[in-house]
N, C-alpha and C positions, 0 to 999 in steps of 0.2 A: 271495549265498547259494550255497554249493556243495552242490548236491543229492546228488552222489555220496558226499561225506563223511558227510552226514546219513544217507543210506541205509545206509552201512557201519556206522555206530554203532547205528542202529535194528536192523539185522540181528544185531549182537552182543548187544544188549539182549534181542531176541526169543529167541535161542538160549540165553542164560543165564537166561531166566525173569524178566527185569526189566521186561518190557513188558506193560501191561494194555491190551487192545484192546476197544473198544466202550463206548458210553455206559452200558449196563446194568451192566456190571462196575465202571465208574468211579463211577457214582452211589452205589453201596453200599460203596465202598472207604473204609475209615477209617484205614488205616495210612499211613505216610509216603510221599508222592509228591514228586518234585523238579521235574518238568516235564510239562506237558500240551500236546500238539500236536493241532490240529483242522484239518480241511479247510475251506477257505473256502466251500465249497458244502454244508456240513453242515446237517442239518435242525434245526428249532427246538428239539427235545428235546435234541439233542446240544449245541446252543448254550447251553441252560440249564445243563446239567451242566458245561460249560466255565466259564461265569460263576460257578457255585457254587464250583468248585475254585479259581478265581482269587481269590474272596472269602476263601478259607481261607489265602491267602498263597502259593499255588503258582505258580511261573512258568509262563507259557503263550505260545504263538505260533500264528498262523494260517499255513497253508501251502496252496499250490495243489496239487491232485492228491496228497494224502497217501497214498492207497491205492496209487499207483504206486511210492512209496518202499518200501512193505511187501510189494509183489507181491500185495496183497489189494485189488482195485479197489473193494470195497464198504466198506472201512474208512474211517471219517470222524473218529475221535477215538482217541488213545492216550495213556497215561500211562507215564512212566519212573520206576521206583522205585529207581534206583541214582544216587547223587550224582555219582560220577565220570563216568559216561556222560552224564548230563544236562548237566554242565558242558561236556563236549566238544561235544555237540550245539549248545548255546547259542552257542559260538564261531562256528559256521557259519550261524547263523540270519540274521545281519545282513550 
């Protein structure tokens, strides 16, 4: 996994408005999502939101220290709502 590349694509998504940050916003989000990323140390409430989104057929991945990639240390879960950016991020997850 190349964290620098993932960080770059997440920065692009955030600047373009394609990133949804936080379990509260993701829990009520009913529009199209393409990728959900969660911190491995996320709380149970965030884990439930993550599992719910995976159940809807959205791709997901667990990362260590997700907040460091976004320069928001308290961030534990994000959703990407752009297909192209999500596909690029997926390339670097494994």
